[in-house]
Steps between C-alpha positions, in 0.01 A plus 500: 500500500368826643649822380790638707509877537806728537591643840342842454181369347470226764549747783247740350239231441544359848519851641169607346333187632663555838375858509145382429543230764631756748206727428258211558688411817496860614125528446461171686698637796286812505180297534671266746610794716142630500345163585726410794664709768862611505546259791395203283744615233772521763429144619498377140836669443636311802446162331632611162865486616446127560375476142805689374743298711350172378523603134857624546605180673329255266469648153688831451830338408329239285312761295825683426659168405214417264514844338879518469568138405217480246639811328849347500377164365299674230801710396712183483249311284409255779130578531416136555660518845270780620223251569730309736607826663142599582420153632801493735424846636134410552590187697745696714236762577236245597744338743592834656145631531390169653759534776412865560126431518553213745699730727229768491220252576696365796597839647239746374406607854850607616560657157186713517528596866873497568639622167222696328375633831126461434292184548248628244740398221457125562220415254648709220841345565369146454308592186818645348653153455286379204527850353881476520508164324294632209703822478829312477382271221364802314822700536722219371294468182474879467879539511537228241312728262708801606824309451410388149384849399128421475354764727146509361358188674647592838392864470141416411472244778638754747225742401239225528633412845458854628145526370402166654661596831310827517167336415554207737620699802248781472214257436589292807521811715172637364318173573646411841577836666476611774736254662775517760842627397638143484216373280524805274868425438410135431245610238769705322734199490218277366458742212873478434476120482223523241701729272817292533309186407373657178836648395696185588276273294517735202881537508565129553287407200664762276852406611435127459396555139804716422746268676368205304599678178848584628599139567557450126759779477803315629701510816747267660645519848527308821242532772769560758641793303157658475436455872833666574416791271163546666652481848774750409233757413219408737701459822652851530187667366281301738723572799513869411126530443423309818736710711369823348140392543561390857639843575205656320267282705683605815445860391129436452468339841725753674329813369175476703688359798754784501220754455335360812836510676519869412167568669236439233184300577481153343204582273662829394832329425326235290299764314810708424678192372196409288500847344868508402512134387159459333437852371813718472732227370254364237433856381873550444529154348242565229745675260765230550321233294725564200810445715376162620435403139848617401658283768315191380624530143844648577637207699455229233615737225824571684547127555448446129757770415746344744452158339573652159786717636332811359670777699353787299153354549557490876605865511212612280235318702639616834525863389144502369371335817656756736386785276145366493486498881636854525281662237175336612526473878643845571193692373261229621619523860501881485140510375378253762670698776361831379139378475518226761273664757220554248542151353487343847179682586340415166587134497525389862310774686803524725661835574826342624592302187731777381670557836816301421493540122816713466755250637303200371495645145878551506548151639272350235707662224820347639317169554415489129863561409623239746252240374616544139865486601430190711332331205801596288741339748297179494490507121878542490549197721591703810243343732730494804587866460132592469427291808759677713375843397137411563570361847712799601241754388221308670699509822535878468123540465442273799741704713320824415165344592619357830690801626291790364133394475473452878618856574206726599447763232691305234284193442446409136734779387779269616372220277471737203855627555630144507312426179685783324845429640492123448389524137754771419773281649376207291525708181855608578620150587335331200616749239872448572520130400285560192718790389809283542359192325343674200692828484167681545566874491302741716285720272439809709298687238256222406469356851503811721515846340236466226235318704574722802449825310192370319354376828559836671328690218207257495455508880488881502240494223291228668503688831391823333233339284356298790475814716324691223252218439419462870450878550276514193268240654606196299428166667787341690517188283489692172760747627741220590446311174534811281816609681660156462419473131629849421810446711578172325461656155726791597760258637505294180523811283785639712690172483453485123628856470818390682539205262403228749261228388323372810396151390793395278 
C-alpha cells in the first residue's frame, strides 16, 4: 500500500503542489490574456458556468461521497469495499453526464442564445461535453486518493494537467489565430480536452493498480447499504452544489446584461466582465491554493475522526484549519490589494485590474473561511446544513448582482459588494453548527488579533519599501517582488515573536 500522510503534512504537500500549479495556471492566463482580446475571455467565461453547473449536477456530490466514504471504510478496516464504492460512483456519473450531454446537444441553440445571451458560445458549448466526461472520471479517481490519504499521485497529476493545458491551449492559439471570437473560444476548449485526456488516463491507471491491492484487505457489506450511504452524502451535496452553481452561472450571465441595462455598450460590458473574472479574480485566487488543498484533506480526515469517535481530534483539526486560513490569507489579501495596480500592469497590461481589488480581496478572505467551514460541515456529516447555507448565500449574491449592477454609476461595485456580504454571511452561518457539534472555541488572539497586527505592520513596511524602490529608479517588477518578499519575512518574524506558528 502507498504511504498515508498525516493531515498537516498532506495539506502542506498538496498545498505546495497546488501553489506551483496555480503559478503555472497564472502564467498561462497571462499569456492567454495577451493572445486573445478581453472580449474573447468574456465569451469564454460565459460558457464556463455551463461547465460548472454540469460538474455540480453530475459529479460534485459523488466526489464528496468517494472521499468521505473511502476514509470511513478505511478507518473501519473495510478497505476491500472501496473498490465497489468507486465503481458505483463512476457508473452513476456516466449515467448523469450522458443525460446532461444529450440535453445540451438537443438544445444548444436556445441555451447559447436565450440563456447565455451570445450565439458565439455555441461551438465552445458543444466541445465542453467530452471535456466534462473526462473531468468527472478524473475527479472521482482523484478524490479516491484524497479520501485514502494518498495525496501525492493526485497532486502530481494535477500539476501535469495544468502544464499540458497551458501548452495545448497556447499552441492551438499560436497556430490557428487569428480567428473569430467563437472559433478562438473553441480552440481554448480543445486545449482543455487534450489536458483532461492526459490526466484522466494517468489517474485511472494509478487508481486501478491501487484498488486492485485493496481488495485483499477485507470488507463485508450489502450493496444496498453502500448505495444508501453514497446517496445520503451525494444527494444533498449535489443539490447544494448545483443550486449554488446555477446561481453563480446566473451571476455570470447577469453581470454583462445588467451592465448593458445600466447604459454600458455591449463590447465594454463584456470587456469589464472579462477583466474582473479572468484577471482580477485569478490574481486574488493565486494565494488561496493552500486553502483548496486544506479542504481536500480536511473532509476525509474529519470523517475518519467521526468514525473513530475521536472528539479531541476533531477539535484539534478544526482549530488548526481555521487558524491556517486566518494567518495566511489575511496578509496575502492585504499584499495583493496594496500592490494590485502594479501587478495588473505587469502581468496583464491592464490598468483596470486593480479597480475592484479592495472589496474583492475582503470577499476572497471570507470565501476562504467559508470554504473551509463548508468542507468541515460535510466532513462532520452535516451535508444538509451545508447545502442550506450555500444556497442562501448564493441567493444573496444573486440579489446584489440583479439589483445593484444595473444602476448607473454602481456597476461592478454592486457585484463586489455582494461577494463580500454573501461570503461573510456564509462564515457566520457555518461556524455556529460547527461550534455546537464540536465545542470549537473562538480563538480571538490566534485567529484575529495576532495576524491582524502582523498584517498591519507588514503592509506599512511594504508600502514604504515599494515607494522607496520606485522613487530610486528600481524596475517595477523587481520593486514588487522585493517588497513582497520583505513583507512576508517581516510578517513571519512578527508572528513568531507573538508565539504563533503559521504552518502548524
